[in-house]
Each structure stands twice: as C-alpha cells, then as structure tokens.
NUDREN-969995 format. One record per residue (C-alpha): residue number from 0; x, y, z. Coordinates in steps of 0.05 Angstrom, whole numbers, plus 5000, padded with zeros to 4 digits. Layout:
BEGIN
seq: NUM | c1: X | c2: Y | c3: Z;
...
This chain:
BEGIN
seq: 0 | c1: 0746 | c2: 5799 | c3: 4543;
seq: 1 | c1: 0776 | c2: 5738 | c3: 4505;
seq: 2 | c1: 0804 | c2: 5737 | c3: 4438;
seq: 3 | c1: 0747 | c2: 5707 | c3: 4400;
seq: 4 | c1: 0692 | c2: 5741 | c3: 4438;
seq: 5 | c1: 0671 | c2: 5677 | c3: 4470;
seq: 6 | c1: 0679 | c2: 5644 | c3: 4538;
seq: 7 | c1: 0685 | c2: 5569 | c3: 4531;
seq: 8 | c1: 0682 | c2: 5521 | c3: 4597;
seq: 9 | c1: 0688 | c2: 5444 | c3: 4603;
seq: 10 | c1: 0658 | c2: 5412 | c3: 4663;
seq: 11 | c1: 0694 | c2: 5368 | c3: 4700;
seq: 12 | c1: 0663 | c2: 5312 | c3: 4742;
seq: 13 | c1: 0666 | c2: 5233 | c3: 4756;
seq: 14 | c1: 0629 | c2: 5172 | c3: 4746;
seq: 15 | c1: 0572 | c2: 5138 | c3: 4782;
seq: 16 | c1: 0582 | c2: 5075 | c3: 4819;
seq: 17 | c1: 0546 | c2: 5022 | c3: 4810;
seq: 18 | c1: 0508 | c2: 5016 | c3: 4878;
seq: 19 | c1: 0478 | c2: 5087 | c3: 4868;
seq: 20 | c1: 0471 | c2: 5096 | c3: 4793;
seq: 21 | c1: 0419 | c2: 5142 | c3: 4766;
seq: 22 | c1: 0406 | c2: 5159 | c3: 4844;
seq: 23 | c1: 0472 | c2: 5200 | c3: 4862;
seq: 24 | c1: 0503 | c2: 5232 | c3: 4800;
seq: 25 | c1: 0545 | c2: 5291 | c3: 4767;
seq: 26 | c1: 0519 | c2: 5362 | c3: 4756;
seq: 27 | c1: 0537 | c2: 5427 | c3: 4730;
seq: 28 | c1: 0507 | c2: 5487 | c3: 4755;
seq: 29 | c1: 0513 | c2: 5562 | c3: 4714;
seq: 30 | c1: 0508 | c2: 5632 | c3: 4743;
seq: 31 | c1: 0487 | c2: 5691 | c3: 4703;
seq: 32 | c1: 0535 | c2: 5753 | c3: 4722;
seq: 33 | c1: 0504 | c2: 5794 | c3: 4663;
seq: 34 | c1: 0437 | c2: 5817 | c3: 4633;
seq: 35 | c1: 0426 | c2: 5792 | c3: 4559;
seq: 36 | c1: 0475 | c2: 5735 | c3: 4570;
seq: 37 | c1: 0473 | c2: 5679 | c3: 4509;
seq: 38 | c1: 0492 | c2: 5610 | c3: 4536;
seq: 39 | c1: 0497 | c2: 5545 | c3: 4508;
seq: 40 | c1: 0510 | c2: 5479 | c3: 4534;
seq: 41 | c1: 0527 | c2: 5414 | c3: 4490;
seq: 42 | c1: 0525 | c2: 5354 | c3: 4552;
seq: 43 | c1: 0568 | c2: 5288 | c3: 4543;
seq: 44 | c1: 0512 | c2: 5245 | c3: 4577;
seq: 45 | c1: 0441 | c2: 5249 | c3: 4583;
seq: 46 | c1: 0413 | c2: 5302 | c3: 4629;
seq: 47 | c1: 0345 | c2: 5310 | c3: 4656;
seq: 48 | c1: 0334 | c2: 5381 | c3: 4678;
seq: 49 | c1: 0366 | c2: 5441 | c3: 4644;
seq: 50 | c1: 0351 | c2: 5520 | c3: 4654;
seq: 51 | c1: 0305 | c2: 5504 | c3: 4710;
seq: 52 | c1: 0256 | c2: 5464 | c3: 4656;
seq: 53 | c1: 0250 | c2: 5396 | c3: 4679;
seq: 54 | c1: 0266 | c2: 5377 | c3: 4617;
seq: 55 | c1: 0307 | c2: 5316 | c3: 4575;
seq: 56 | c1: 0370 | c2: 5327 | c3: 4531;
seq: 57 | c1: 0400 | c2: 5283 | c3: 4497;
seq: 58 | c1: 0483 | c2: 5279 | c3: 4504;
seq: 59 | c1: 0514 | c2: 5308 | c3: 4438;
seq: 60 | c1: 0453 | c2: 5363 | c3: 4443;
seq: 61 | c1: 0456 | c2: 5431 | c3: 4442;
seq: 62 | c1: 0415 | c2: 5479 | c3: 4478;
seq: 63 | c1: 0408 | c2: 5553 | c3: 4480;
seq: 64 | c1: 0390 | c2: 5600 | c3: 4525;
seq: 65 | c1: 0371 | c2: 5666 | c3: 4503;
seq: 66 | c1: 0378 | c2: 5743 | c3: 4544;
seq: 67 | c1: 0392 | c2: 5707 | c3: 4609;
seq: 68 | c1: 0388 | c2: 5756 | c3: 4655;
seq: 69 | c1: 0438 | c2: 5768 | c3: 4712;
seq: 70 | c1: 0426 | c2: 5728 | c3: 4778;
seq: 71 | c1: 0391 | c2: 5669 | c3: 4741;
seq: 72 | c1: 0424 | c2: 5600 | c3: 4760;
seq: 73 | c1: 0413 | c2: 5543 | c3: 4719;
seq: 74 | c1: 0421 | c2: 5466 | c3: 4742;
seq: 75 | c1: 0423 | c2: 5409 | c3: 4713;
seq: 76 | c1: 0448 | c2: 5333 | c3: 4726;
seq: 77 | c1: 0458 | c2: 5268 | c3: 4682;
seq: 78 | c1: 0417 | c2: 5213 | c3: 4684;
seq: 79 | c1: 0474 | c2: 5174 | c3: 4699;
seq: 80 | c1: 0548 | c2: 5168 | c3: 4682;
seq: 81 | c1: 0609 | c2: 5223 | c3: 4678;
seq: 82 | c1: 0585 | c2: 5296 | c3: 4657;
seq: 83 | c1: 0659 | c2: 5306 | c3: 4641;
seq: 84 | c1: 0674 | c2: 5342 | c3: 4581;
seq: 85 | c1: 0609 | c2: 5382 | c3: 4576;
seq: 86 | c1: 0619 | c2: 5434 | c3: 4535;
seq: 87 | c1: 0589 | c2: 5508 | c3: 4557;
seq: 88 | c1: 0598 | c2: 5572 | c3: 4516;
seq: 89 | c1: 0569 | c2: 5638 | c3: 4525;
seq: 90 | c1: 0581 | c2: 5711 | c3: 4508;
seq: 91 | c1: 0592 | c2: 5743 | c3: 4573;
seq: 92 | c1: 0634 | c2: 5719 | c3: 4628;
seq: 93 | c1: 0586 | c2: 5667 | c3: 4680;
seq: 94 | c1: 0602 | c2: 5625 | c3: 4734;
seq: 95 | c1: 0609 | c2: 5559 | c3: 4721;
seq: 96 | c1: 0607 | c2: 5498 | c3: 4776;
seq: 97 | c1: 0609 | c2: 5434 | c3: 4762;
seq: 98 | c1: 0621 | c2: 5366 | c3: 4810;
seq: 99 | c1: 0585 | c2: 5299 | c3: 4838;
seq: 100 | c1: 0525 | c2: 5291 | c3: 4883;
seq: 101 | c1: 0568 | c2: 5245 | c3: 4919;
seq: 102 | c1: 0625 | c2: 5214 | c3: 4881;
seq: 103 | c1: 0657 | c2: 5144 | c3: 4895;
seq: 104 | c1: 0729 | c2: 5149 | c3: 4867;
seq: 105 | c1: 0741 | c2: 5099 | c3: 4848;
seq: 106 | c1: 0676 | c2: 5074 | c3: 4845;
seq: 107 | c1: 0685 | c2: 5003 | c3: 4873;
seq: 108 | c1: 0711 | c2: 5038 | c3: 4942;
seq: 109 | c1: 0676 | c2: 5061 | c3: 4995;
seq: 110 | c1: 0665 | c2: 5125 | c3: 5022;
seq: 111 | c1: 0633 | c2: 5187 | c3: 4981;
seq: 112 | c1: 0626 | c2: 5260 | c3: 4988;
seq: 113 | c1: 0602 | c2: 5319 | c3: 4941;
seq: 114 | c1: 0650 | c2: 5346 | c3: 4893;
seq: 115 | c1: 0642 | c2: 5415 | c3: 4873;
seq: 116 | c1: 0693 | c2: 5470 | c3: 4844;
seq: 117 | c1: 0687 | c2: 5527 | c3: 4799;
seq: 118 | c1: 0726 | c2: 5516 | c3: 4728;
seq: 119 | c1: 0754 | c2: 5578 | c3: 4698;
seq: 120 | c1: 0746 | c2: 5591 | c3: 4622;
seq: 121 | c1: 0794 | c2: 5556 | c3: 4575;
seq: 122 | c1: 0823 | c2: 5624 | c3: 4559;
seq: 123 | c1: 0861 | c2: 5613 | c3: 4630;
seq: 124 | c1: 0880 | c2: 5536 | c3: 4618;
seq: 125 | c1: 0954 | c2: 5522 | c3: 4617;
seq: 126 | c1: 1007 | c2: 5473 | c3: 4591;
seq: 127 | c1: 1055 | c2: 5454 | c3: 4654;
seq: 128 | c1: 1027 | c2: 5433 | c3: 4714;
seq: 129 | c1: 1053 | c2: 5392 | c3: 4779;
seq: 130 | c1: 1012 | c2: 5342 | c3: 4815;
seq: 131 | c1: 1033 | c2: 5329 | c3: 4891;
seq: 132 | c1: 1013 | c2: 5272 | c3: 4937;
seq: 133 | c1: 0967 | c2: 5273 | c3: 4991;
seq: 134 | c1: 0997 | c2: 5268 | c3: 5056;
seq: 135 | c1: 0972 | c2: 5201 | c3: 5092;
seq: 136 | c1: 0938 | c2: 5174 | c3: 5032;
seq: 137 | c1: 0964 | c2: 5111 | c3: 4997;
seq: 138 | c1: 0948 | c2: 5135 | c3: 4937;
seq: 139 | c1: 0919 | c2: 5201 | c3: 4899;
seq: 140 | c1: 0883 | c2: 5213 | c3: 4833;
seq: 141 | c1: 0884 | c2: 5273 | c3: 4782;
seq: 142 | c1: 0845 | c2: 5283 | c3: 4720;
seq: 143 | c1: 0861 | c2: 5319 | c3: 4653;
seq: 144 | c1: 0817 | c2: 5350 | c3: 4602;
seq: 145 | c1: 0832 | c2: 5376 | c3: 4538;
seq: 146 | c1: 0811 | c2: 5441 | c3: 4502;
seq: 147 | c1: 0833 | c2: 5425 | c3: 4434;
seq: 148 | c1: 0837 | c2: 5368 | c3: 4384;
seq: 149 | c1: 0897 | c2: 5338 | c3: 4379;
seq: 150 | c1: 0925 | c2: 5356 | c3: 4453;
seq: 151 | c1: 0982 | c2: 5316 | c3: 4465;
seq: 152 | c1: 1005 | c2: 5299 | c3: 4539;
seq: 153 | c1: 1067 | c2: 5274 | c3: 4580;
seq: 154 | c1: 1061 | c2: 5260 | c3: 4648;
seq: 155 | c1: 1128 | c2: 5233 | c3: 4687;
seq: 156 | c1: 1117 | c2: 5212 | c3: 4761;
seq: 157 | c1: 1176 | c2: 5217 | c3: 4806;
seq: 158 | c1: 1183 | c2: 5175 | c3: 4871;
seq: 159 | c1: 1210 | c2: 5227 | c3: 4920;
seq: 160 | c1: 1234 | c2: 5165 | c3: 4970;
seq: 161 | c1: 1272 | c2: 5120 | c3: 4906;
seq: 162 | c1: 1273 | c2: 5162 | c3: 4857;
seq: 163 | c1: 1237 | c2: 5118 | c3: 4809;
seq: 164 | c1: 1196 | c2: 5142 | c3: 4749;
seq: 165 | c1: 1129 | c2: 5131 | c3: 4716;
seq: 166 | c1: 1117 | c2: 5158 | c3: 4647;
seq: 167 | c1: 1068 | c2: 5159 | c3: 4601;
seq: 168 | c1: 1053 | c2: 5194 | c3: 4541;
seq: 169 | c1: 0984 | c2: 5202 | c3: 4501;
seq: 170 | c1: 0937 | c2: 5243 | c3: 4456;
seq: 171 | c1: 0867 | c2: 5272 | c3: 4472;
seq: 172 | c1: 0815 | c2: 5303 | c3: 4430;
seq: 173 | c1: 0774 | c2: 5368 | c3: 4454;
seq: 174 | c1: 0730 | c2: 5354 | c3: 4514;
seq: 175 | c1: 0763 | c2: 5288 | c3: 4524;
seq: 176 | c1: 0795 | c2: 5271 | c3: 4595;
seq: 177 | c1: 0836 | c2: 5229 | c3: 4630;
seq: 178 | c1: 0849 | c2: 5203 | c3: 4699;
seq: 179 | c1: 0902 | c2: 5175 | c3: 4739;
seq: 180 | c1: 0914 | c2: 5140 | c3: 4803;
seq: 181 | c1: 0994 | c2: 5146 | c3: 4826;
seq: 182 | c1: 1025 | c2: 5121 | c3: 4890;
seq: 183 | c1: 1038 | c2: 5155 | c3: 4951;
seq: 184 | c1: 1104 | c2: 5188 | c3: 4951;
seq: 185 | c1: 1104 | c2: 5199 | c3: 4869;
seq: 186 | c1: 1095 | c2: 5273 | c3: 4851;
seq: 187 | c1: 1075 | c2: 5283 | c3: 4774;
seq: 188 | c1: 1094 | c2: 5346 | c3: 4725;
seq: 189 | c1: 1048 | c2: 5346 | c3: 4662;
seq: 190 | c1: 1060 | c2: 5380 | c3: 4611;
seq: 191 | c1: 1020 | c2: 5392 | c3: 4538;
seq: 192 | c1: 1024 | c2: 5423 | c3: 4474;
seq: 193 | c1: 0950 | c2: 5453 | c3: 4478;
seq: 194 | c1: 0916 | c2: 5478 | c3: 4541;
seq: 195 | c1: 0894 | c2: 5435 | c3: 4595;
seq: 196 | c1: 0852 | c2: 5433 | c3: 4662;
seq: 197 | c1: 0876 | c2: 5388 | c3: 4715;
seq: 198 | c1: 0856 | c2: 5370 | c3: 4779;
seq: 199 | c1: 0876 | c2: 5323 | c3: 4839;
seq: 200 | c1: 0833 | c2: 5277 | c3: 4865;
seq: 201 | c1: 0825 | c2: 5254 | c3: 4936;
seq: 202 | c1: 0804 | c2: 5175 | c3: 4932;
seq: 203 | c1: 0751 | c2: 5140 | c3: 4981;
seq: 204 | c1: 0777 | c2: 5116 | c3: 5050;
seq: 205 | c1: 0768 | c2: 5040 | c3: 5028;
seq: 206 | c1: 0834 | c2: 5052 | c3: 4980;
seq: 207 | c1: 0886 | c2: 5057 | c3: 5036;
seq: 208 | c1: 0862 | c2: 4983 | c3: 5050;
seq: 209 | c1: 0851 | c2: 5001 | c3: 5127;
seq: 210 | c1: 0815 | c2: 5048 | c3: 5169;
seq: 211 | c1: 0849 | c2: 5090 | c3: 5219;
seq: 212 | c1: 0849 | c2: 5162 | c3: 5250;
seq: 213 | c1: 0903 | c2: 5182 | c3: 5192;
seq: 214 | c1: 0859 | c2: 5165 | c3: 5133;
seq: 215 | c1: 0798 | c2: 5180 | c3: 5145;
seq: 216 | c1: 0790 | c2: 5230 | c3: 5080;
seq: 217 | c1: 0738 | c2: 5216 | c3: 5032;
seq: 218 | c1: 0727 | c2: 5238 | c3: 4954;
seq: 219 | c1: 0743 | c2: 5317 | c3: 4939;
seq: 220 | c1: 0759 | c2: 5361 | c3: 4869;
seq: 221 | c1: 0814 | c2: 5410 | c3: 4871;
seq: 222 | c1: 0832 | c2: 5446 | c3: 4816;
seq: 223 | c1: 0913 | c2: 5448 | c3: 4799;
seq: 224 | c1: 0934 | c2: 5515 | c3: 4776;
seq: 225 | c1: 0982 | c2: 5525 | c3: 4718;
seq: 226 | c1: 1059 | c2: 5538 | c3: 4732;
seq: 227 | c1: 1054 | c2: 5606 | c3: 4708;
seq: 228 | c1: 0996 | c2: 5628 | c3: 4752;
seq: 229 | c1: 1037 | c2: 5616 | c3: 4818;
seq: 230 | c1: 1059 | c2: 5665 | c3: 4869;
seq: 231 | c1: 1103 | c2: 5669 | c3: 4920;
seq: 232 | c1: 1057 | c2: 5704 | c3: 4970;
seq: 233 | c1: 0995 | c2: 5675 | c3: 4994;
seq: 234 | c1: 0943 | c2: 5678 | c3: 5054;
seq: 235 | c1: 0917 | c2: 5608 | c3: 5089;
seq: 236 | c1: 0850 | c2: 5605 | c3: 5113;
seq: 237 | c1: 0836 | c2: 5546 | c3: 5154;
seq: 238 | c1: 0766 | c2: 5530 | c3: 5192;
seq: 239 | c1: 0776 | c2: 5512 | c3: 5267;
seq: 240 | c1: 0788 | c2: 5436 | c3: 5285;
seq: 241 | c1: 0735 | c2: 5415 | c3: 5320;
seq: 242 | c1: 0711 | c2: 5333 | c3: 5339;
seq: 243 | c1: 0652 | c2: 5318 | c3: 5293;
seq: 244 | c1: 0605 | c2: 5265 | c3: 5316;
seq: 245 | c1: 0582 | c2: 5235 | c3: 5383;
seq: 246 | c1: 0639 | c2: 5233 | c3: 5445;
seq: 247 | c1: 0644 | c2: 5164 | c3: 5422;
seq: 248 | c1: 0660 | c2: 5159 | c3: 5349;
seq: 249 | c1: 0690 | c2: 5232 | c3: 5348;
seq: 250 | c1: 0729 | c2: 5249 | c3: 5285;
seq: 251 | c1: 0788 | c2: 5297 | c3: 5286;
seq: 252 | c1: 0805 | c2: 5333 | c3: 5223;
seq: 253 | c1: 0878 | c2: 5353 | c3: 5210;
seq: 254 | c1: 0893 | c2: 5400 | c3: 5156;
seq: 255 | c1: 0953 | c2: 5395 | c3: 5104;
seq: 256 | c1: 0987 | c2: 5442 | c3: 5057;
seq: 257 | c1: 1024 | c2: 5412 | c3: 4994;
seq: 258 | c1: 1083 | c2: 5464 | c3: 4984;
seq: 259 | c1: 1110 | c2: 5461 | c3: 4913;
seq: 260 | c1: 1180 | c2: 5485 | c3: 4898;
C-alpha cells in the first residue's frame, strides 16, 4: 500500500516518425488486478481509443473508470505524438504497460521496433541511476520522466577511454521528460532531488552510419533500476541463439550483458 492510498504512474514512450505519423503510434495498456478498482487517466496527446471504447479523448482531459473488474484490460493509443508523461492513478495496484508500436529513434533513422515496458508506480522511483553504453553501438539514448514539479536533475557522463566528461543540469516539472543521446564509451550518472523514472533507449541501426553484422540492432526501451535496488546476486535468462531469416540473409543475434560496478 502506498503512503497516500493512491497508485500513480507516468507513461514512457517516444514520438512518431514523419513517414508513419498516425499509423505507428504510442500506446498505454492497463491491466486490472483487483475487483472494484477506480482508475483515472490523463493523456498528454489526443487518444483514439480508451477503456475498450472507440472514443476520442483530448490531451489533458481526465477520464475515469469506476469499479473495474479483475482481469479487465484497457488499451488506448495516441492519435499522434508522444504519450510520455501520460498520468494514470488507481486506488488499487494495476499493471501498467507503455510503449510504441514501432518507434524510430531518432525519428530520422531507419530501423523501428516495438517498444514495451512495464512501468512501476512513482512510489518506487528513485534519485540516483547509472546509464551504461550499449556494446557495438556508436551511441545510445536515455530518457527521464519527473514525478514532481521543480525536479532538479544533474547528468554527468564520463568517457571510459579518455576520461572526458559531459555534464548537464536542468529542471523538469511533473510528467515532463528529457531525452539525450550520448556517444559510445560514455557512461552517465543521473541524480535528482525528486524521484525519477529512467530508461535506456537503443537507437535505430542506421545511427551507426553503416550496416554490419555487429550493429544490426533496432530500438528497444529498457528501464534502469535505481542504485538502491541493485543487488549482488542475479539469475540471467537467454533465448537460444538461432539465425533468423533465409539462409542467404540470416542474422545472428548476439546477447550482451552490462555490468555496473
């Protein structure tokens, strides 16, 4: 149970590409875990479906669903634009999933893929994070969402090869986000005075300027655990590494592990 008796969530997604604007869009999925759950949603963009009804909901408008039943699933999608910062509250814990049907990151780069993550309630967000580079990639992205107004954020990125430092300081209000692309070999320390949600975002493969077997990777969205939640004992699960595609155009997917010390 939260201190306030209310579970609060904010969506994490990306914007649309100009080529597929309105066709491939961001979405939010709500799964009800207990009977008689009261849910309220305030989207940051106009949405075209909500609570299973073909209803248009305007950005900034709050819609309520009373006494939802266990097992009910509600999905809505943006007419266009980025649903990041969409606010959902419930009087009982829910499962909250957000993402994008096929995000291009950055929007001018080729290679899109589905983005999907389960978002924890703001009660579990944190103040300190470490964001690491992705192996073989020329750069990676990370995105922050604030849970309170006047959230002061400091980002310090260090190059492990030459010890150069990139530092930024800025302020975010509740539900607002910040996206940054940082070069390879940089790892970043993120710190704030109010709780944040932080995610690593893989970039489209053409961001690497060339197509080789080592950089055939499309976008994904991955939540970054706060430092207080890191542990010293993990069990890792990998899928079987099979070639995907025809014999002449097979792609061999190679898994990587990022260690934070």
